[in-house]
FIMILUM-206752 format. One record per residue (C-alpha): x, y, z; residue in three letters. Coordinates in steps of 0.05 Angstrom, whole numbers, plus 5000, padded with zeros to 4 digits. Example, Ala and Ser with C-alpha at 12.3 -4.5 7.8 and 13.67 -1.06 7.14 Angstrom:
524649105156Ala
527349795143Ser
This chain:
147261713763Met
151462213725Ile
147862673677His
151862773614Phe
151163353567Ser
154663423499Cys
157664093485Arg
162363953428Gly
159763363386Leu
161963323314Ser
156863383259Arg
153062733251Gly
153362593326Arg
147062983338Ser
144462623400His
148262473464Cys
145862003518Leu
141962533555Ser
138162693492His
136661953479Cys
134261873550Leu
128862393537Ser
125861913484His
127561203506Phe
127160793570Pro
134060813602Ala
134560063594Arg
132560083521Leu
138760483502Leu
145860353488Ala
150860903474Leu
147661543448Gly
154561763431Ala
161561453437Thr
165861613496Leu
170162073454Leu
164062443429Gly
162062563501Leu
169162783519Ala
168163373473Ala
162663613518Cys
167263833573Ser
169364533551Ser
169265023609Ala
166165713604Pro
171066273592Pro
173066743647Gln
172967433615Leu
178667883637Ala
177168553670Asp
169668423671Leu
166469053704Pro
161968883762Arg
154669003746Gly
155969113672Asp
152968543630Phe
154868853563Arg
161668503555Pro
158167843569Val
152768013518Gln
157968193465Arg
161667543478Tyr
155367123472Leu
153067493409Glu
159467263376Thr
159866573407His
152666333396Ile
152466403319Pro
159166043314Gln
156665473357Leu
150065433318Met
153765403252Gln
158464863277Lys
152764413300His
147564563246Asp
142564903293Val
136965263256Ala
134265713310Gly
135565883383Leu
133066373436Ser
136266573502Ile
134266973563Ala
138467183622Val
134467373684Val
137067783742Asp
131867743797Asp
125768133772Gln
128668383707Arg
130868083642Val
138168273630Leu
138068033558Trp
133367633514Ala
134067523439Thr
133967003384Gly
139066743334Phe
137966393268Gly
131166193242Gln
124765993274Ala
122765703206Asp
128065593154Ala
122865473101Ala
120066173106Thr
126266533133Gly
122466753196Arg
127766943247Pro
128166673318Ala
126667203371Ala
125767263446Ala
118267173433Glu
119066533392Thr
115365943423Val
118565253429Tyr
116664573454Arg
120464563519Val
119963823534Gly
121563593604Ser
122164303633Ile
114564193636Ser
115763753698Lys
117864363738Val
111064673726Phe
107364023742Thr
110963993808Ala
109464723822Thr
102064613809Ala
102164013855Ala
104964443911Leu
099464963899Gln
094264423910Leu
097864203972Val
097364913999Glu
089964903982Gln
089064274023Gly
086963863962Lys
092963423958Leu
098463104000Ser
105362963973Leu
106162364019Asp
099662013998Gln
100761353962Pro
098861373889Leu
093960813903Glu
089861303944Gln
090461873894Leu
089061463832Leu
083860913838Pro
085860343794Gly
093360443802Phe
096259793829Ser
103659753813Leu
107759493871Arg
114659213881Tyr
114558453892Pro
117358523963Asp
111458754007Pro
116359084054Ala
118259574000Ala
112160014013Gly
107760403965Leu
110160963918Pro
107961663937Thr
106862303898Leu
113062613930Arg
117362023905Gln
114462123836Val
116462853836Leu
123762693851Tyr
124062073807His
124861553862His
117961213859Ala
120660593823Gly
116460713762Leu
118760533692Pro
121261103649Arg
116161063592Asp
110760673559Arg
113360753488Leu
107260473455Gln
103061083441Gly
108261573468Phe
108462003404Met
103061883353Thr
098262283309Pro
092462183356Gln
095062053426Pro
090561673474Arg
089262003541Pro
095161953589Tyr
090061783643Ala
090161073615Glu
097061003645Leu
093860933713Val
091760223696Thr
096360073637Asp
103560293643Ser
106259723602Gly
108859343662Thr
105858933718Asp
110459163775Gln
115059713798Leu
122159663773Ile
125259843842Ala
122959933914Pro
120160633924Pro
125361123950Gly
131160673934Arg
133760863865Met
133561463818Phe
129261263759Ser
127261833714Tyr
119961733694Ser
115462073644Asn
110061593665Ile
110761843736Gly
109462573718Phe
103562383674Ser
100662013734Leu
102062633775Ala
098263043724Gly
092362573730Arg
092662623806Ala
092263383799Leu
086063313755Glu
082562873805Arg
084463333864Ala
082363973829Ser
076463733786Gly
079664083726Glu
083063853662Asp
090563893672Phe
091864403617Ser
086164843641Thr
088564803713Leu
095764983696Leu
093465573652Gln
088765853706Arg
092965723767Gln
100165823743Leu
101466053671Leu
096566643671Thr
098366903740Pro
105666893721Leu
104267293658Gly
106766743613Met
102867033555Arg
104566533500Ser
105265913544Ala
100565313542Glu
100464573555Phe
098364173495Ala
099963503460Pro
102863863400Gly
105464533375Ala
101865183391Ser
097565523339Ala
100966193352Thr
104766503293Pro
110766553340Asp
111265793344Met
118065533320Ala
118164983268Arg
121964353284Pro
128264213244His
132563603232Ala
139163983236Gly
137964553187Leu
132364203148Ala
124964373165Pro
121563763194Ala
115163553229Ser
113863253297Glu
108262813323Leu
104063003384Pro
105862743453Leu
101362333499Arg
104862513564Asp
102963243567Val
104463353642Pro
111463063631Ala
113263453568Gly
107563833535Gly
109264563551Leu
109965073494Asn
113365713517Ala
118366253500Ser
124566443537Val
120867063563Leu
115366613590Asp
120266173627Leu
123966793651Gly
117466993686Arg
117666333724Tyr
124966453745Leu
123067143772Ser
117566833813Met
122566323841Leu
127366883860Phe
121667273893Ala
119966683939Asp
113466533903Gly
110967233886Arg
109667483816Ser
108168223819Gly
102668313869Asp
100567573865Lys
102667023911Val
103466423865Val
106765963916Leu
108766043989Ser
116066144009Pro
115765474046Ala
113665113982Ser
119065463942Ile
124065223993Ala
121264523991Glu
122164483915Met
129464643924Gln
130664193984His
134263523970Pro
128962983975Gln
133362363968Asn
135962124034Gly
141161614057Pro
136561044039Glu
137361213965Ala
142961003918Ser
144361693891Ser
150561823932Arg
152262563930Asp
147462743875Glu
141363123899Gln
134263163872Phe
128963673891Gly
121663663870Leu
122663643794Ala
129264033800Trp
136163723794Phe
140464053848Ile
147764193845Gly
153064173790Ala
157563573798Leu
160363693728Arg
160964443738Gln
165764563797Pro
167465263773Arg
160465493794Leu
161465233865Ala
162365933895Pro
155566143868Ala
151765683915Gly
146165203899Arg
144765083825Leu
137864863800Leu
137264583730Gln
132764193684His
133464023611Gly
128363813560Gly
127863493492Ala
122863243441Thr
125062953376Val
127263623346His
126764133404Phe
131764223460His
131664643522Ser
135464813586Gln
133765223647Ile
138765383702Met
138165813764Ala
142566053821Leu
137566213876Pro
142466543923Glu
144867023868Ala
137867073838Arg
140566943769Leu
137766473716Gly
138466293643Val
133665963593Val
135965693526Val
131065403474Leu
132665123405Ala
128864803348Asn
133864313319Ser
135263583332Ser
142663753335Thr
142064263391Ala
142363843455Arg
149563993472Gly
148964703448Val
143364903495Val
146864583555Asp
153564913540His
150465593528Leu
146165573591Ala
152265403634Tyr
156665903599Thr
151666483602Ala
149966343675Leu
157266293695Ser
159066953661Leu
152767303687Ala
154567103758Trp
161767333747Gln
159167993721Ser
153968103776Lys
158467923835Thr
165268143809Gly
168067483834Arg
172067003791Pro
169666303776Leu
172965753817Ala
178965393788Glu
177864683768Lys
180864233821Pro
187363903797Pro
187563153789Leu
192362743832Pro
198562553792Pro
199261883759Leu
202161333801Ala
208761023781Asp
205660323780Thr
199859943750Glu
194059743795Pro
195659143838Gly
192758453826Ala
187658523882Ala
185259183855Gln
184758913785Arg
180858303808Ala
176058743848Ala
174359143785Leu
174258643728Val
167158513705Gly
161258773666Asp
157659403690Tyr
151359773671Met
153060523668Thr
149861163642Pro
153861043578Leu
151060343570Gly
154759683581Leu
161859773605Ala
166559173605Gln
172759233649Leu
178058733629Arg
185158573650Glu
190458653596His
197858503609Asn
197458723681Gly
193259343667Ser
185859483662Leu
181859703601Arg
174659933595Ala
170559773533Lys
164460213520Leu
161160083454Gly
166560143401Asp
171360513447Asp
176660163488Glu
180660583537Leu
185960433589Pro
184760563663Leu
190860883696Arg
192360893770Leu
193161573804His
196661733869Gln
190061783906Asp
189161033894Gly
183561123843Lys
183360933770Leu
181461413714Arg
180161343640Leu
185661573593His
186161613518Tyr
191661783468Ala
190061893394Leu
194061383353Leu
197161193419Gly
201361823418Leu
197262453429Phe
193562513496Pro
186262713490Val
182763103545Asp
176562703564Leu
173863273606Gly
169963103668Phe
169262373645Ile
176862303651Gly
176662643719Asp
172362113752Ile
176461693800Gly
173560993800Leu
173260503858Gln
169159883875Pro
164159943932Gln
157959613959Thr
151860063958Val
145259813989Leu
147959103984Gly
149859173910His
156759143880Ala
157859803843Val
163060273815Leu
162960953848Thr
166961543825Gly
170162123859Asp
168562753818Leu
171563383846Tyr
170763143917Gly
163562873908Arg
161662143903Glu
157361923845Val
154561243825Leu
157961053760Val
154960363749Gly
152659703778Gly
156359053768Arg
152358543729Leu
151657843758Pro
155557283725Asp
152357003661Pro
147356443671Val
145555833629Asp
141856093568Leu
139255423545Ala
131855603558Pro
132656233515Trp
136655973456Arg
130455763418Ala
128156483420His
134356793391Leu
133257163325Gly
130257783295Arg
123558093317Tyr
118858633292Arg
113959063329Val
106758863311Thr
102859403348Asn
106660053333Ala
101160343290Gly
102861063272Asp
107661153331Asp
114061543324Gln
119461033306Ser
124761003361Phe
127960333342Phe
127459783292Asp
130959133271Gln
130558843340Val
134758223351Glu
135557753410Leu
142457443410Leu
147757123453Glu
154457473463Gln
160057303511Asp
155256833547Gly
150157393558Arg
143257493531Leu
143358133490Ile
137958543455Val
140558913394Ala
136559463360Leu
137560023312Asn
136160713341Leu
132461053285Thr
133461753313Leu
140961603318Glu
142061483244Gly
140460743254Asn
146060673305Arg
146359953330Arg
145359883405Ala
147059273446Leu
143759193514Leu
144658633565Pro
138558243589Leu
138557873655Leu
134257253650Pro
129557133709Glu
126856463689Gly
124656183622Pro
119756733603Asn
122157383636Arg
128457803632Ala
130558453663Arg
133559063628Leu
138359253685Pro
139159943713Gly
145060253750Leu
143359783806Leu
142559153762Pro
137958813812Ala
132759313791Tyr
130159473721Gly
124459423671Glu
122058743650Ser
121658393583Leu
116357843580Arg
116257243534Leu
109356943520Asp
107756223504Ala
106856393430Asp
113956653428Gly
112157393425Ser
116157893466Val
112758453507His
116359083530Val
114159803543Ser
107259653514Gly
109959373449Tyr
108858663424Arg
114458373382Leu
114057733342Glu
119757333313Lys
121057413239Val
127657063229Gln
131456523269Pro
């Protein structure tokens, strides 16, 4: 799976796919942004001329000019950043406002909801308990969590383990949306017996499937192994020893006066508490997270304290996904995403660790170069800041590395030239079809001897290059070529992965899984009586993620359409693959796997803990 980040979205396109994925099940999303919106995410960091080695001041001056400009362009209320060089903070400061209503400025000490960066701390605490002999990463969840019973239908698939949870290959669904964000969240421990599904969505170890549910289950396993409440355990065993003075795990915002207020763009807003605290409940400042980076660079030491052994630090950074997984050249550590497929200019810097986070209005990014002992944290309090924090973290880290080492960033590899011909008939036939991709449903169609890809409202030609691979192209008004960034650099080709027909892509010499080919449409006669509009009947006071749900038939496929309420009511169309008269699958990148939608005898639809009943034929 390719992880997209938006660095240059226009106003109004406040959420890209990676932001949406922090709120919704991957299969309950369509495009979080159009392809052209994502293309604007591809700006490379500058390479400052005559940058003195060991002198960070020119980088600081550049960022002090660049950051306010970027915030103004994208309506970001407040933002804080810290650059860490081994055991010292090179630079930490804030920009804009922690609270626009009172004019309180953002600072290095400002506390934010950091979202999924919380998972790094949950994984770290799990390794601490492993070192204490209280836990084993390779124990099945069934042994760690009495009452947990999710399995894949094929008995040969095996049981999911805690290790697989920590690198998102356990086959668990992404979320149970019912009760995910609500004024009075129910205990996440209930997910042990009620995850909103009755089976795993993929065989354990087979497929990357990002899961908030998984990390909440991990948090519950930590509680049972330690005999302590999760938040208390993390405070005693990790946050306090690291000197993270303002950090805490909680369902909602911290009571500290340094807590940033959430903003919808520039407008002060409010945000509901979160049920899945181990997956996304950390409140912290950039200085707090900088303390964690310094511990990472010191092989587990923080001052005179040993927080984690060097062996455990190495294990967190070690790629966990092996050849049996579908991830191709993407690598996943314990909680950390490893490598920079989209960022080839940082290749000389060695291994890159990164993790982003998001709630409805807060966005975060943490990146680290362990070999150089350099890291960056960027936190923001606006719904519009997803692309901004990603871009700034990458830019600041790249320039800090350039400054520390005196070495230039790598040049972006050139693309092979265009071929003089269109793809041949056999190549076109091998590619034509419908695919599930990180950008949603992609339809590849033949058009006058060429190929075109339709993604949402965008339709772009695929052009053949001299390396035999096809790439997306776009020309404004048919005349002016538009740089699609790394998206346009992906060289597509059909392959078979783990027995599934897929599109893979060559991206700067690395192979990535772009999407899985959907099976041919089936007879929809058993489902036609159920087409129509539905409403959620058990949402209660939950945060609204979608509304106006409709089941429809389009191009011979069963489609669920819904309005994404956090996307300005953007209409999303998602394919459903019927598996009999009362169950359909929301396909993943390997379409044979995915979350289930169940149809009851009374005509109600059940998905992710929600019950939907028909309101209009």
